[in-house]
C-alpha positions as CSV (number, residue, x, y, z in Angstrom):
1,M,-115.7,156.7,114.4
2,K,-113.2,157.6,117.6
3,D,-110.6,158.6,115.5
4,L,-112.8,160.8,113.6
5,A,-114.6,162.3,117.0
6,D,-111.0,162.8,118.4
7,Y,-109.6,164.3,115.4
8,A,-112.9,167.1,114.8
9,K,-112.1,167.6,118.5
10,A,-108.5,168.8,118.3
11,Q,-109.8,171.2,115.5
12,K,-111.8,173.0,117.3
13,T,-115.4,171.4,116.2
14,T,-117.8,172.9,117.6
15,G,-120.8,170.3,116.3
16,L,-119.8,167.3,114.0
17,I,-122.2,165.0,112.7
18,V,-122.6,162.3,110.2
19,V,-125.7,160.3,108.4
20,K,-125.2,157.3,106.4
21,D,-128.4,155.7,104.9
22,G,-131.0,157.9,107.3
23,R,-128.6,156.5,110.2
24,T,-126.8,159.3,112.3
25,L,-123.5,157.2,112.9
26,I,-121.7,160.1,115.8
27,E,-123.6,163.7,116.5
28,E,-121.4,165.6,119.3
29,N,-121.5,169.4,120.0
30,W,-118.4,170.7,122.4
31,P,-118.2,173.6,124.0
32,L,-115.2,176.7,122.8
33,S,-111.7,176.7,123.0
34,P,-111.0,178.8,125.7
35,G,-110.2,182.4,124.6
36,S,-112.5,182.2,122.4
37,E,-114.4,185.5,122.5
38,Q,-113.3,186.9,120.1
39,F,-115.1,183.6,117.6
40,A,-118.0,183.9,120.3
41,T,-119.0,187.8,119.9
42,L,-118.5,187.7,115.9
43,F,-120.2,183.9,115.8
44,A,-122.3,182.4,118.2
45,R,-126.0,183.2,118.6
46,G,-127.2,181.0,121.7
47,T,-126.9,176.8,122.0
48,T,-130.4,175.3,120.9
49,S,-132.2,172.6,122.7
50,T,-129.6,169.3,122.2
51,G,-126.6,171.6,123.4
52,A,-125.5,172.6,120.3
53,L,-124.0,176.1,119.1
54,R,-125.8,177.6,117.1
55,E,-123.8,180.3,114.8
56,D,-123.5,182.5,111.8
57,V,-122.1,180.3,109.2
58,A,-120.0,182.9,106.9
59,S,-119.8,181.7,103.3
60,Q,-122.4,177.8,104.0
61,Q,-125.2,180.6,103.8
62,K,-123.9,181.0,99.7
63,S,-124.8,177.5,99.2
64,L,-128.8,178.2,100.9
65,I,-129.0,181.4,98.8
66,A,-127.9,178.6,95.6
67,L,-131.1,176.7,96.4
68,L,-133.4,179.7,97.0
69,A,-132.3,180.8,93.5
70,G,-133.2,177.7,91.7
71,I,-136.5,177.8,93.4
72,A,-137.4,181.2,92.0
73,I,-136.6,179.8,89.0
74,D,-139.0,177.2,89.0
75,R,-141.7,180.1,90.7
76,G,-140.7,181.8,87.4
77,L,-139.6,184.7,89.1
78,L,-135.8,184.9,88.4
79,D,-134.1,184.6,85.1
80,V,-130.3,184.1,85.9
81,A,-129.6,185.5,82.4
82,L,-131.0,188.9,82.7
83,P,-128.9,191.6,84.7
84,V,-128.3,192.0,88.1
85,S,-129.3,195.6,87.5
86,S,-132.5,194.6,86.0
87,F,-133.6,194.0,89.6
88,I,-131.8,196.1,92.3
89,G,-130.9,199.1,89.4
90,E,-127.7,200.3,87.9
91,G,-124.9,202.5,89.8
92,W,-124.3,198.9,91.8
93,T,-120.4,198.2,91.0
94,K,-117.7,200.6,90.2
95,A,-117.9,199.0,86.6
96,L,-118.8,201.7,83.1
97,P,-123.2,201.2,82.2
98,D,-122.1,198.6,79.4
99,Q,-119.9,196.8,81.7
100,E,-122.3,196.4,84.4
101,R,-125.3,195.8,82.1
102,A,-123.3,192.7,81.2
103,I,-123.0,191.5,84.6
104,T,-126.2,188.3,84.9
105,V,-127.3,187.5,87.9
106,Q,-126.0,183.5,86.6
107,H,-122.5,185.1,86.5
108,L,-123.2,186.1,90.6
109,L,-124.3,182.8,91.1
110,E,-120.6,180.9,89.5
111,M,-118.7,183.4,90.6
112,T,-117.6,184.6,87.4
113,S,-118.9,188.4,87.4
114,G,-115.4,190.1,86.7
115,L,-115.7,192.1,89.5
116,K,-112.7,193.0,91.8
117,E,-114.1,192.8,95.9
118,S,-113.9,196.8,95.6
119,L,-116.5,196.0,92.6
120,E,-114.1,197.7,90.4
121,V,-113.2,195.7,86.9
122,E,-111.2,193.2,86.6
123,A,-112.3,191.1,83.8
124,P,-115.2,190.7,80.9
125,A,-118.3,188.8,83.5
126,G,-118.1,185.6,82.0
127,T,-114.3,184.9,81.9
128,K,-112.3,184.5,84.8
129,F,-113.6,182.5,88.3
130,F,-112.9,185.0,91.7
131,Y,-114.4,183.7,95.0
132,N,-116.1,187.7,95.5
133,T,-118.4,187.6,98.6
134,P,-119.7,191.6,98.1
135,A,-120.5,190.4,94.4
136,Y,-122.3,187.3,95.5
137,A,-124.1,189.6,98.8
138,R,-125.9,191.7,95.6
139,L,-127.9,187.5,95.7
140,Q,-130.2,188.6,98.8
141,R,-131.6,192.1,97.2
142,V,-132.2,190.1,93.8
143,L,-134.3,187.4,95.2
144,E,-135.6,189.8,97.6
145,V,-137.1,192.1,94.2
146,A,-137.9,189.1,92.9
147,S,-139.9,187.8,95.3
148,G,-141.3,190.5,96.4
149,Q,-140.6,189.4,99.5
150,K,-137.8,190.2,102.9
151,L,-134.9,187.5,102.6
152,D,-136.1,186.1,106.3
153,T,-139.5,186.0,105.2
154,L,-138.7,184.1,101.7
155,T,-136.2,181.6,103.4
156,R,-139.0,179.9,106.1
157,A,-141.4,180.1,103.2
158,W,-139.6,178.6,100.5
159,L,-136.9,176.2,102.6
160,T,-136.1,176.6,105.5
161,G,-139.9,175.9,107.5
162,P,-141.4,173.2,105.2
163,L,-137.7,171.3,106.2
164,G,-138.3,172.2,109.8
165,M,-135.1,173.9,110.3
166,A,-136.4,175.6,113.2
167,D,-133.0,177.3,114.3
168,T,-132.0,179.0,111.2
169,E,-132.6,182.5,110.6
170,W,-131.2,185.3,109.0
171,R,-130.1,188.2,111.2
172,R,-127.6,191.3,109.9
173,R,-124.3,191.0,111.4
174,P,-122.1,193.1,113.9
175,A,-120.5,195.8,112.1
176,A,-116.8,194.4,112.2
177,L,-117.5,191.2,110.5
178,A,-120.1,193.5,108.1
179,Q,-117.4,195.7,107.2
180,A,-114.3,192.5,107.3
181,S,-116.8,189.7,104.9
182,G,-118.5,192.5,103.0
183,N,-121.7,190.9,103.6
184,A,-123.9,192.6,105.8
185,W,-126.3,189.6,106.7
186,G,-125.5,186.4,108.6
187,L,-127.5,183.2,108.8
188,E,-127.2,181.6,112.2
189,T,-127.8,178.0,112.2
190,A,-127.0,174.8,113.7
191,P,-126.1,171.3,112.8
192,R,-129.2,169.0,112.8
193,D,-130.3,172.1,111.1
194,L,-127.5,171.5,107.8
195,V,-128.4,167.7,107.6
196,K,-132.0,168.4,107.1
197,L,-130.4,170.8,104.0
198,G,-128.1,167.9,103.0
199,E,-131.8,166.0,103.3
200,L,-132.8,167.9,100.5
201,I,-130.5,166.9,98.0
202,L,-130.4,163.5,99.1
203,G,-133.9,163.6,98.2
204,R,-133.2,165.5,95.0
205,G,-135.1,168.2,96.4
206,K,-138.0,166.9,98.2
207,G,-140.5,168.8,95.7
208,L,-139.5,171.8,97.0
209,I,-136.8,172.0,94.2
210,S,-136.4,171.1,91.0
211,E,-134.8,168.0,89.9
212,T,-133.5,170.3,87.0
213,Q,-132.6,173.5,89.0
214,L,-131.1,171.3,92.0
215,D,-128.5,169.3,88.7
216,A,-128.3,173.4,87.2
217,V,-126.3,174.2,91.0
218,F,-123.9,170.6,90.9
219,R,-123.2,171.9,86.9
220,P,-119.1,172.5,86.9
221,T,-118.5,175.8,85.6
222,A,-115.8,176.1,82.5
223,T,-114.3,178.8,84.7
224,N,-114.0,176.2,87.5
225,P,-114.6,172.3,87.5
226,A,-114.5,172.6,91.3
227,Y,-117.5,174.9,91.9
228,G,-121.1,174.9,90.4
229,R,-123.8,177.8,91.5
230,L,-122.1,178.4,95.5
231,W,-121.8,175.1,95.5
232,W,-118.1,173.3,96.0
233,L,-117.6,170.2,94.1
234,N,-115.0,167.6,93.7
235,N,-115.5,165.8,89.8
236,G,-112.5,167.8,88.2
237,E,-109.3,167.4,87.0
238,W,-108.2,170.9,88.5
239,W,-109.6,173.8,91.0
240,I,-108.9,177.1,91.9
241,D,-109.3,177.8,95.7
242,V,-110.8,181.0,97.2
243,T,-107.8,182.8,97.2
244,S,-107.3,182.2,92.8
245,I,-105.1,179.5,93.2
246,R,-105.1,176.5,90.7
247,H,-104.7,173.1,91.4
248,D,-104.7,169.8,89.6
249,G,-106.6,167.1,90.8
250,Q,-109.7,166.9,92.6
251,S,-110.2,169.1,95.8
252,V,-110.7,167.5,98.2
253,P,-108.3,164.1,97.2
254,G,-109.5,160.6,97.7
255,A,-113.1,161.7,98.7
256,P,-115.7,161.1,96.1
257,A,-116.0,162.2,93.2
258,D,-119.8,163.1,93.7
259,L,-119.5,164.8,96.9
260,V,-120.4,168.5,96.7
261,Q,-120.1,171.3,100.2
262,G,-121.4,173.5,101.1
263,L,-118.3,175.6,102.9
264,G,-117.4,178.4,105.4
265,A,-115.1,180.3,106.7
266,Q,-113.3,178.7,110.0
267,G,-113.8,175.3,108.4
268,R,-117.4,174.6,108.0
269,I,-118.3,171.9,106.5
270,L,-121.8,170.0,104.4
271,G,-120.9,167.2,102.7
272,V,-122.9,165.3,101.0
273,V,-122.4,162.7,99.3
274,P,-125.5,161.1,96.8
275,S,-124.1,158.3,95.7
276,R,-123.2,156.9,99.8
277,K,-126.4,158.3,100.8
278,L,-124.0,160.4,103.0
279,I,-124.5,163.8,104.7
280,V,-121.5,165.5,107.1
281,V,-121.5,168.5,109.0
282,R,-118.7,170.1,111.2
283,L,-119.2,173.5,112.4
284,G,-116.4,175.9,114.3
285,Q,-113.6,178.2,114.4
286,Q,-110.8,177.8,112.7
287,P,-109.0,174.9,112.9
288,P,-105.1,174.6,113.7
289,D,-104.8,171.7,110.4
290,A,-103.8,173.7,107.4
291,D,-104.8,170.2,106.2
292,F,-108.3,170.3,107.5
293,R,-110.6,169.6,105.3
294,T,-108.8,167.5,103.3
295,Q,-107.2,165.5,106.8
296,F,-110.8,165.7,108.0
297,W,-112.6,164.0,104.4
298,H,-109.9,161.4,105.3
299,R,-111.1,160.3,109.1
300,V,-114.2,160.5,107.6
301,M,-113.8,157.7,104.7
302,A,-112.0,156.0,107.1
303,A,-114.1,155.6,109.7
304,L,-117.0,154.8,107.5
305,R,-115.3,151.6,106.5
306,A,-114.6,150.7,109.9
307,A,-118.4,150.7,110.3
308,A,-119.5,148.7,107.2
309,P,-120.7,145.4,107.4
310,R,-118.0,142.9,107.0
311,S,-119.7,141.6,104.0
312,A,-119.2,145.2,102.2
313,R,-115.3,145.9,103.0
314,R,-114.8,142.8,99.9
């Protein structure tokens, strides 16, 4: 695990955990590097009792929202085939009324709203993958209306409370970050809490979300085989990234095909590989390596091979 730890540390990682078969193989916490004042102001929110940094984990929040949506469906509170406007009212986009009514909750979950970040129409709903955080952010209000509860309250009651994610909460972002991201609310959490979210997936929902809804979260979409409902997948022959560029092959070459990831800006990773009972968490700052995620997973898999019993390597 030393090569993985050394690489992660050099890539401005603040928290690294690898759990295999329920056993923690490595857990490291590092302080912010010098000159990180802006990151500290925008993202850092103190430390946990174990010394890990609590961070606004950027778009990793989307993956938690997807699970909450699945729970809402299980409880009969949400129908993803309904228009978004049936929950939050009309006029939430800059589209014509008929175009807006065509945008369903499922389209927001799959990043196929057809909207630009300005919420103007670019394509018919459901026809094009476009990674759109301002449009996604409306799901927070959809869940509040559907459940009759505030986002932090329902998150605690449905998910983070039962899982024991004591260091996780929603908090309003600093104005500069809210404006830049198009999302006023940040999910603050820590590495060990994200491991617990990974355990939910390995445990097939742990009775909190049905297997049917869990499968729906990780079902590839027609417009991007590497994307389900706000989670990144690795089993497609091609994929589209957050900048709308299409690539051939897996999204993470060399990683297991059943890898699912909750990803966030600054190289945040929650990776789960059900076939190997593997959970990997990486939090921190923007990595210097432009090919970070591929190189990171290359080292994770190499570390696992090195740590495996000799008989298992044959």
